[in-house]
Structures are given as C-alpha cells and as structure tokens.
C-alpha positions in Angstrom: -27.7 -40.9 1.6 -30.0 -39.8 4.8 -33.2 -38.1 4.2 -35.2 -36.1 6.7 -39.2 -36.3 6.2 -41.4 -33.9 7.6 -45.2 -34.7 7.1 -47.9 -34.4 9.8 -50.2 -37.2 8.1 -49.4 -40.5 9.6 -50.2 -42.4 6.1 -48.6 -40.5 3.9 -45.2 -40.2 6.0 -45.3 -44.2 6.1 -45.8 -44.6 2.5 -43.0 -42.0 1.6 -40.7 -43.6 3.9 -40.8 -46.9 2.5 -40.4 -45.8 -1.0 -37.3 -44.1 0.2 -35.8 -47.6 2.2 -36.5 -49.2 -0.9 -34.2 -47.2 -2.7 -31.6 -48.1 -0.1 -31.5 -44.4 1.9 -31.7 -44.0 5.4 -34.9 -42.0 6.7 -35.6 -39.8 9.9 -39.0 -38.9 10.5 -40.7 -35.5 12.0 -44.2 -35.0 12.5 -43.9 -31.1 12.1 -41.7 -28.1 11.3 -40.2 -27.6 14.8 -39.4 -31.4 14.9 -37.7 -31.0 11.5 -35.4 -28.2 12.5 -34.6 -29.7 15.4 -33.5 -33.0 13.9 -31.7 -31.0 11.0 -29.6 -29.4 13.6 -28.7 -32.4 15.3 -28.3 -35.1 12.5 -27.7 -32.7 9.3 -29.3 -35.0 6.7 -28.4 -34.9 3.0 -31.7 -33.9 1.6 -35.1 -32.7 3.1 -38.5 -33.5 2.2 -41.0 -30.8 4.0 -44.8 -30.8 3.9 -46.1 -27.1 3.3 -48.9 -27.7 5.7 -48.3 -28.5 9.1 -49.0 -27.6 12.8 -46.7 -25.8 15.1 -44.5 -24.7 12.4 -45.4 -24.9 8.5 -42.7 -26.4 6.1 -41.8 -23.0 4.6 -41.1 -21.2 7.8 -39.2 -24.5 8.7 -37.1 -24.0 5.6 -36.3 -20.6 6.1 -34.9 -21.6 9.6 -32.8 -24.2 8.4 -31.5 -22.2 5.7 -30.3 -20.1 8.0 -28.7 -22.8 10.2 -26.9 -24.2 7.2 -25.4 -21.4 5.9 -23.0 -21.8 2.9 -23.6 -25.9 3.4 -25.9 -27.1 0.3 -29.3 -28.7 1.6 -31.7 -29.8 -1.0 -35.3 -29.1 0.3 -38.1 -30.7 -1.7 -41.6 -29.5 -0.9 -44.2 -32.2 -0.7 -47.5 -30.3 -1.7 -50.6 -31.1 -3.1 -50.7 -27.0 -3.9 -50.9 -25.9 -7.7 -51.4 -22.1 -7.1 -48.3 -20.4 -8.8 -48.3 -17.9 -6.0 -48.2 -20.6 -3.8 -45.5 -22.7 -5.0 -43.4 -19.3 -5.8 -43.6 -18.5 -2.1 -42.3 -22.1 -1.3 -39.1 -21.5 -3.7 -38.2 -18.1 -2.2 -38.1 -19.6 1.3 -35.3 -21.7 0.1 -37.0 -24.9 -1.9 -35.5 -26.8 -4.7 -38.0 -28.6 -5.9 -41.4 -30.4 -5.5 -43.1 -33.5 -4.9 -47.0 -33.9 -5.8 -49.0 -36.1 -3.7 -49.9 -39.1 -4.6 -46.2 -39.6 -4.9 -44.7 -41.6 -7.7 -41.7 -43.8 -7.0 -40.1 -43.4 -10.3 -39.9 -39.7 -10.1 -38.9 -39.8 -6.3 -36.0 -41.8 -7.4 -35.0 -39.5 -10.1 -35.2 -36.7 -8.0 -33.2 -38.0 -5.1 -30.4 -38.9 -7.8 -30.4 -35.7 -9.1 -29.9 -33.9 -6.0 -27.2 -36.6 -5.2 -25.2 -35.6 -7.9 -25.5 -31.8 -6.8 -24.6 -32.7 -3.6 -21.2 -34.8 -4.8 -20.3 -31.8 -7.1 -20.8 -29.0 -4.4 -19.0 -31.0 -2.1 -15.8 -31.3 -4.5 -16.3 -27.9 -5.4 -16.1 -26.8 -1.6 -13.4 -28.9 -1.2 -11.1 -27.6 -4.4 -12.2 -24.2 -3.1 -10.6 -24.6 0.3 -7.4 -25.9 -1.2 -7.2 -22.9 -3.3 -7.9 -20.8 -0.4 -4.9 -22.5 1.5 -2.7 -22.1 -1.3 -3.6 -18.5 -1.8 -2.9 -17.8 2.4 0.4 -19.3 1.7 1.1 -17.5 -1.5 0.2 -14.3 0.1 2.4 -14.7 2.9 5.6 -14.9 0.6 3.9 -11.8 -1.7 3.8 -9.7 1.5 7.2 -10.4 2.5 8.7 -9.0 -1.0 5.8 -6.6 -1.7 5.3 -5.0 1.8 8.7 -5.3 3.2 10.6 -2.0 4.2 9.9 0.7 7.0 6.0 0.4 7.2 6.3 -0.4 10.8 8.2 3.1 11.6 6.4 5.0 14.6 5.3 7.9 12.3 3.4 5.4 9.8 0.3 4.0 10.4 -1.8 2.3 7.6 -4.7 -0.2 6.8 -5.0 -2.4 4.0 -8.4 -4.2 3.9 -8.8 -6.4 0.8 -12.2 -7.4 -1.2 -10.2 -10.9 -1.4 -7.1 -12.4 -0.2 -5.1 -10.5 -2.9 -5.8 -7.4 -3.8 -4.7 -4.5 -6.1 -3.7 -1.6 -3.4 -0.2 -1.6 -2.3 1.4 0.6 0.2 5.4 1.2 0.2 8.0 2.7 2.6 11.6 3.0 2.3 14.4 5.2 3.7 16.9 6.6 1.6 20.4 6.8 3.1 20.7 10.3 4.0 17.0 9.6 6.2 14.8 10.9 3.7 11.4 8.6 3.9 9.5 7.8 0.6 6.2 6.7 0.7 3.8 5.2 -2.2 0.2 4.3 -2.4 -0.9 2.5 -5.3 -4.1 1.0 -6.8 -3.9 -1.1 -9.7 -7.1 -1.7 -11.9 -8.8 -4.6 -11.1 -9.2 -7.1 -8.3 -7.7 -10.4 -6.8 -4.4 -11.9 -7.7 -4.3 -10.5 -11.6 -4.1 -6.8 -10.0 -1.8 -7.9 -6.8 0.5 -9.0 -9.4 1.9 -5.8 -10.9 3.0 -4.8 -7.1 6.1 -7.3 -7.2 7.7 -5.3 -10.0 6.9 -2.1 -8.4 7.8 -3.2 -5.0 11.3 -4.3 -6.4 12.1 -1.2 -8.1 11.0 1.0 -5.4 12.8 -0.7 -2.6 15.8 -1.3 -4.6 16.4 2.4 -5.7 15.4 4.3 -2.5 17.9 2.2 -0.5 20.2 3.3 -3.2 19.8 6.9 -2.4 17.7 7.8 -5.7 15.5 10.5 -5.8 11.8 10.0 -6.1 11.5 11.5 -9.7 14.2 8.7 -10.5 12.4 6.1 -9.0 8.8 6.8 -10.4 10.4 7.4 -13.8 12.1 3.5 -13.4 8.8 2.1 -12.0 6.8 3.6 -14.7 8.9 2.3 -17.5 8.8 -1.2 -15.9 5.2 -1.0 -15.7 4.8 -0.1 -19.1 6.9 -2.6 -20.4 5.5 -5.9 -18.6 1.1 -4.8 -18.0 -1.3 -5.6 -20.7 -3.0 -2.5 -22.3 -5.9 -1.3 -20.0 -3.8 -2.3 -16.6 -2.0 0.4 -15.3 -1.3 1.6 -11.3 -2.9 4.8 -9.8 -0.6 6.1 -7.4 0.5 9.0 -4.7 4.0 9.0 -4.0 5.8 11.1 -1.4 9.4 12.2 -0.1 9.7 13.6 3.2 12.7 15.3 4.0 12.6 15.5 7.9 15.8 17.7 7.8 14.2 20.4 5.7 10.8 19.8 6.9 9.4 19.6 3.5 7.5 17.2 1.4 7.5 16.5 -2.7 4.2 14.9 -4.1 3.5 13.1 -7.3 0.0 12.1 -7.4 -1.6 10.4 -10.6 -4.9 9.0 -10.8 -5.7 8.6 -7.1 -8.1 10.7 -5.1 -7.3 13.8 -3.4 -4.8 13.3 -0.2 -4.6 15.9 2.3 -2.3 17.5 4.6 -3.8 17.9 8.1 -2.5 20.0 11.0 -3.5 18.6 14.2 -3.1 21.6 16.3 -4.4 24.2 13.8 -7.1 22.2 11.9 -5.6 23.5 8.6 -6.4 21.3 5.6 -4.5 21.1 2.8 -5.8 19.0 -0.3 -3.4 17.1 -2.5 -5.0 17.2 -6.3 -4.1 14.5 -8.5 -2.7 15.9 -12.0 -0.7 13.2 -13.4 -1.8 10.0 -15.3 -1.3 6.5 -13.5 2.1 4.8 -13.7 2.1 2.4 -16.7 0.6 4.5 -18.9 2.6 6.7 -20.8 6.0 5.9 -22.4 9.4 7.3 -21.3 9.5 10.4 -23.3 5.8 11.3 -22.1 6.2 10.8 -18.6 6.1 14.1 -16.9 7.5 14.7 -12.9 6.1 17.9 -11.8 5.6 17.7 -7.9 4.1 19.9 -5.6 6.4 20.6 -2.7 5.1 21.8 0.7 6.7 23.2 3.7 5.8 21.3 6.6 5.1 21.9 10.3 5.9 19.4 12.8 2.0 19.1 13.5 1.2 18.3 10.0 0.0 14.6 9.1 -0.2 13.1 5.7 -3.2 11.0 4.7 -3.7 9.3 1.6 -6.6 6.8 0.5 -7.4 4.6 -2.1 -11.0 5.2 -4.1 -12.3 2.0 -2.6 -12.4 3.8 0.6 -14.2 6.9 -0.9 -16.6 4.5 -3.1 -18.0 2.6 -0.2 -21.8 2.1 -0.6 -24.3 2.9 1.9 -27.7 1.4 2.6 -29.4 3.7 -0.1 -26.8 3.0 -2.5 -25.1 6.3 -2.7 -21.1 6.5 -1.9 -19.3 7.7 1.2 -17.4 10.1 -1.0 -14.6 12.7 -0.5 -17.0 15.4 0.8 -17.7 13.2 3.7 -14.3 12.1 4.4 -13.1 16.0 4.5 -16.0 16.6 7.0 -14.5 14.1 9.4 -10.9 16.3 9.3 -13.1 19.5 9.9 -14.8 17.9 13.0 -11.6 16.6 14.3 -10.7 17.6 17.8 -7.0 18.5 18.7 -4.6 15.7 18.9 -7.7 13.4 18.0 -7.3 10.1 16.2 -8.5 11.2 12.9 -7.1 7.8 11.5 -9.9 5.8 13.9 -12.6 8.3 13.3 -12.4 7.9 9.2 -12.5 4.1 9.9 -15.6 4.2 12.1 -17.2 6.5 9.7 -16.8 4.2 6.9 -17.9 1.3 9.1 -21.0 2.9 10.2 -21.8 4.3 6.6 -21.4 0.7 4.8 -23.8 -2.0 4.6 -22.9 -4.8 7.3 -24.5 -7.6 5.5 -23.2 -7.0 1.9 -19.5 -8.0 0.7 -17.2 -5.3 0.3 -17.2 -4.1 -3.2 -13.3 -2.7 -3.4 -10.0 -2.6 -1.6 -10.1 -0.1 1.4 -6.6 1.2 2.0 -5.8 4.3 4.1 -2.1 5.4 5.4 -1.2 8.3 7.9 2.2 9.6 7.6 3.7 12.0 10.5 6.4 14.4 10.2 9.1 13.7 12.7 12.2 15.5 14.1 15.5 14.5 11.8 17.8 13.2 14.6 15.0 10.0 15.2 14.9 8.9 11.9 18.1 10.0 9.8 21.8 8.6 9.9 21.0 5.4 11.4 23.8 2.8 11.2 22.8 -0.6 9.6 23.1 -3.6 11.7 25.2 -5.8 9.3 28.7 -4.6 9.8 31.8 -5.9 7.8 34.5 -7.6 10.2 37.9 -6.0 10.3 39.5 -8.9 9.4 38.3 -9.1 5.6 40.4 -6.7 3.7 39.9 -7.6 0.1 38.3 -4.3 -1.5 39.6 -0.9 -2.2 42.4 0.5 0.4 44.5 3.6 -0.8 42.9 5.3 -3.9 41.9 8.3 -5.7 39.0 9.1 -7.8 38.0 11.8 -10.1 34.9 12.6 -12.1 33.3 15.4 -13.5 29.7 15.9 -14.5 28.5 18.3 -17.4 25.4 20.4 -18.3 23.2 17.4 -19.8 24.1 15.1 -16.6 23.3 17.8 -14.3 19.7 18.4 -15.8 19.1 14.5 -16.0 21.2 12.5 -13.4 21.7 12.4 -9.9 25.2 11.0 -9.1 25.1 10.8 -5.5 23.6 7.3 -5.4 26.5 6.2 -8.0 29.1 8.0 -5.7 28.0 6.5 -2.5 27.4 2.8 -4.0 31.5 3.8 -5.3 32.8 4.6 -1.3 31.3 1.6 0.4 33.3 -0.9 -1.6 36.0 0.2 0.6 36.1 -2.5 3.7 34.9 -0.9 6.9 33.0 2.0 5.0 29.6 -0.1 4.6 28.6 0.9 8.0 29.1 4.6 7.3 26.9 4.3 4.0 24.0 6.8 5.8 26.7 9.5 6.7 28.5 9.1 3.6 25.4 9.6 1.6 24.4 12.4 3.9 27.8 14.4 3.2 27.8 13.8 -0.7 24.0 15.0 -1.3 24.6 18.0 0.8 28.0 19.1 -0.9 26.3 18.2 -4.4 23.0 20.2 -3.5 25.0 23.2 -2.7 27.4 23.3 -5.8 24.5 22.9 -8.1 21.4 25.2 -6.3 23.9 27.7 -5.5 27.0 27.4 -7.1 25.6 26.5 -10.6 21.9 27.7 -10.5 22.2 30.6 -8.2 19.7 30.4 -6.0 19.3 32.3 -3.0 18.6 30.1 0.2 16.7 33.1 2.0 13.9 32.5 -0.5 13.2 29.5 2.3 12.2 32.2 4.8 8.6 31.4 4.5 6.1 29.1 2.9 5.6 31.1 -0.1 9.5 31.4 -0.8 9.9 27.8 0.1 7.6 27.1 -3.2 9.1 29.8 -5.3 12.5 28.5 -4.5 11.9 25.0 -5.7 9.8 26.1 -8.8 13.0 28.3 -9.7 15.3 25.3 -9.1 13.0 23.3 -11.8 13.1 26.1 -14.3 16.8 27.0 -13.8 17.8 23.4 -14.3 15.8 22.8 -17.5 17.2 26.0 -18.8 20.8 25.1 -17.8 23.2 25.5 -21.0 26.7 25.6 -19.3 28.1 24.7 -16.0 29.9 21.3 -14.6 30.4 19.7 -11.1 33.7 18.2 -10.4 34.5 15.4 -7.4 37.8 14.6 -6.1 38.1 11.5 -3.8 41.0 10.4 -2.1 41.4 7.8 0.5 44.0 6.6 2.9 44.1 3.8 5.2 45.3 3.9 8.7 45.7 1.3 11.8 42.1 2.7 12.9 40.6 3.0 9.7 41.0 5.6 7.2 40.4 9.1 6.0 38.5 10.1 3.0 39.1 13.6 1.4 36.4 14.9 -1.0 36.5 17.9 -2.9 33.3 19.2 -4.7 34.3 21.9 -7.5 31.3 23.9 -9.7 32.2 26.1 -12.4 29.9 28.9 -10.7 31.3 32.4 -9.9 31.7 31.0 -6.3 30.7 32.6 -2.8 32.1 32.8 0.5 29.9 32.8 3.8 27.9 30.5 5.9 25.0 29.8 3.2 21.8 30.8 5.3 23.6 31.6 8.5 22.6 34.6 10.6 24.5 37.5 11.6 25.8 35.7 14.7 26.7 32.5 12.9 23.3 30.7 14.1 20.6 28.7 11.9 17.4 30.8 11.8 16.0 29.3 9.0 15.4 26.0 7.4 18.1 26.7 5.1 21.7 26.4 5.9 21.3 23.4 8.0 23.2 21.3 5.5 26.4 22.8 6.0 26.5 22.7 9.4 25.2 19.1 9.4 28.3 18.3 6.9 30.6 20.1 10.0 29.3 17.9 12.6 29.9 14.5 10.5 33.4 15.6 9.4 36.7 16.4 11.2 37.3 19.0 8.8 35.6 21.2 6.3 36.7 24.3 4.5 35.6 26.5 1.3 38.6 27.4 -1.1 38.8 30.1 -2.9 36.8 32.0 -4.8 34.1 29.9 -2.8 33.0 27.6 -5.5 35.1 24.7 -3.8 34.7 22.7 -0.6 36.9 20.4 0.9 36.1 18.0 3.6 38.1 15.1 5.8 36.2 12.5 6.9 37.7 10.3 9.5 36.3 6.6 10.1 37.4 3.8 12.7 36.7 0.1 12.3 33.5 -0.8 13.6 
C-alpha cells in the first residue's frame, strides 16, 4: 500500500511515518495541504492521512480538492486531529473524510484502520472491474438489440428522432416500417420501468410490427397482434404505452391510435395551426383480445403538416426548482415557432436549458418528428433483391378464385394474404409493392363503394373526410349481408407473364369515374386510386352493372 501523510508538525510527521513503514507500507510526506494535493495528482496514493490544521491549505480544503480530482475513484481519507467537538468532526466528514486518527497515535489502531481500508479498496476495485465488464457486455448486447428492435425505415428523409436513454438499455422504442403500397407506419412505445427489464418487451413488439407491416397488414391488425403478444408474455404490471400512426401519403391522411402516452401534436409549419392528439386507449399488453378496442382518430393532412410524438420522460424532466418541464412549456415552443423553423431542435434546446446539468437524467427521453411527403417519393419502390430468371420452380400457369363473406369483410383484410400468394410466381416478387397497391385499391373500392355504399364526394373537405371514415366504421360493424369475390388468372409468356384480376362485389353496381370531375380530371383526394390502377395496369374496365372491375397486369423478367 502507498500512503500519503500531510502533517505540518515535523515530529508528529516522523513518528507516524515510522509506524506505517514498520507495517510494510510505502510512505510519501507532505508539509501542508497544497503539497498534499500536488503529490496526490502526481502519485495517486492508496490512502491519505491529512492533518486538519495546516498552513497554506488546511486538511478540510485539501480533502475537498482531492475528492474533485479523484472523481469516482475510491480514495480513503483519514484525518489526523486532536479536535473533539462534534461540529468540527462533522465538518471533516462532510468535506470527504472517511475516518479519524487521534493524537497521540496508537500503533494497534493505525494497523487496524489501514487493513480495513485496504479491504475496502480491494472490494471497490473488484466491483469496478465487474461493472466495466458488465457495461462492455451491455454495449455489445445493445448493438444486437438495436439491429433487431430498431431496424426498418427510421432513416427515411421524412423522419427525425432522438432516443436519450437513462441507461444503456431503455424502455422507449421507436419503430417505422413501410407497407408494400407505400403507406408508412410509425410507433412510439414506452414500456414500464427502466433498463434491460423494460427493453426486453421491445423485441417481440418489433418482430410483430415489422413482420406484419411488410406484408401489408393494416394498423389495426398490427396493434391487435402486438397487444395479444405482449399480454401473453409480459408479467402483470408491465405494459407498453404507445402511439401508432399510419400515414397514407397518396390520400394525404393519417390514422392514429394512442394509448397511454402524453398528447402528441400535428403542427403546420406554414400556418402555425396546432392539433393535439389525445390518448384515449389503455396501453398495449393490458387488455385481452376481446376487450381491446381500435377506435382511431383520422386526420386529413396538409403537405406542411408535421407529426410530433414524445415519451413522458421528456415532459417530466425536472428543473432546478424541482418542477417538471410539462406539456404547457412544450406547447408554448410550437406557438413561438417561426415559419420553416426547426421545432425539433427548439424542443431539445428547451429541455436542455430547463434540466439541471449536474443531475442524472431521471427517465428515458424520446422525441420523433414525421413529415408528410408526396406519394411518388415514398411508395411503389422496387426491392433490391430480385429473383433471377433462370429460377423457374414455382407457380406458372394457374387460376385461383376466392370469396369473402360478411364476417370476413368485417374482421379480416384479405389483401396481405392475396399479395403473398401472387408473389409465389417466380419473377413477380420484384412487383410486390405494385401488386399490393392494385389489390388494395380494388378491394377498397369494392368494399367502401360497392358493399358499404359510401360516397367519395364526402372527402371534399376536412369535416367530410372525418365523416367518411366514421361512416365506414359504423357501416362495416353493422354489415349483415354482402361478399367480395376475387378471380385471378396467370399466363406466362416469353417476356414474363400476364396477370388478370377480377374483383366482384354483391352491391348494386355503379358506373363512372369514382370522384372524377366532369372533364375527367381528379379535383379531390378521392378518385386517385382508380387513376393509379390505370397507370399501373395495361388495361382496366368496369363490367356491367358496375360491380365488377377487371384489370390486366403485364410484367417482364427483371
């Protein structure tokens, strides 16, 4: 052991040094507090013995400086004193002292104290070593965890996010994935608790979310499956507060389900208009399948609208006076925002200026910003992995028919299933996004206009837009009769093949342009789906009396 003795009295300094040397330890001597601080920085001894009363810098001030220099290192400080007043001794302990040695010195007591602090240092060193080993293991595990839980399209140009964890692992999770038709699904989740136990739930959540979204399942189906999964595996008292958004860029609308997280906002950067997204559901993983409710809010979106979501850790950030940052301060940032300014950066700056720098972060902080973008920049992208032409094992010439009855229409979206079936044809997989879009638009028109009798003209303004989807929800729940039939036929050829799709509903039929204006142009958000199908297929026609549409999709080997 290496000990530093700071004592201004030469005789006391010599006596104590000789006693310690006889015990087999190395000794460094200082004559005052200033020299003690300098020698500590140079030599970093194991134990310090400081006289309380010294010239230039007394032992109490020297101890304070040494504690600041040592940081997290364990440095036992034993004060050498003849003081016996309780207030004086308390001041020594508050300055960072660990024990006292009274004058005159007792060799037996000195030996016992040095041995005790030696054991303490060894234990501290072992704990530090184990802690560093654990941190390295967690860092390695975190890199694997992030690849599983946070992959997807979070790097999209219209998404910006920050996750500032309280520890290496955290209970906040941000997920983003694209459906084959180009719709973007985003989920911000906050599991109860902190650290690794809270983060574990993100793995099954991410697995279900990414798997189902990539297959084209709607937000409702994804959340029902996630809720059931978390309910079955999480212990009682552990759940996931979440807000999930499905962005339809082609229809310029969003569908929002919020359960347990603080209110998010939709902020228009051009007008400054602010819409708050209220949470009206219980968190995921609490209710059983029969109790889970999906009652989303649907918003018509302007190209300048930006969605902001955050976890409760952000608004519960504590300030110098012990109060919280709060939702009111957050909303005020939006109200004071300049046109085209970065609200995201202003929020982070506001939180940083409000919190106490010297204190540890008391919760995970997560913030996400999602912008609306024009559909062509985000949808109908072709996958990079393309099956080569020489691989011919799989479906070739075939026909397939299926019909979905009333119960299926109310509870099931057949588009992901049919898309998965179609891409079993060798060569069609690169066209997954296009095929999903065609099927989704054909099914949507058959269901909403043919079976439910909804009028697209309702979507000509914001109020009508909300009314349209409210009616869709009500009529679908009340549906008592109706079916939709798919007839599919594929014929291969030298260049690729031709896929013929017929979608027939049991509605009364309709003829016309589905939202087209008198001159054949599209003047509103509705009607775009039909024009999109026409642009993707070589032929499209409505068959009498208008309750059947037939399209021909021609594809080539890529």
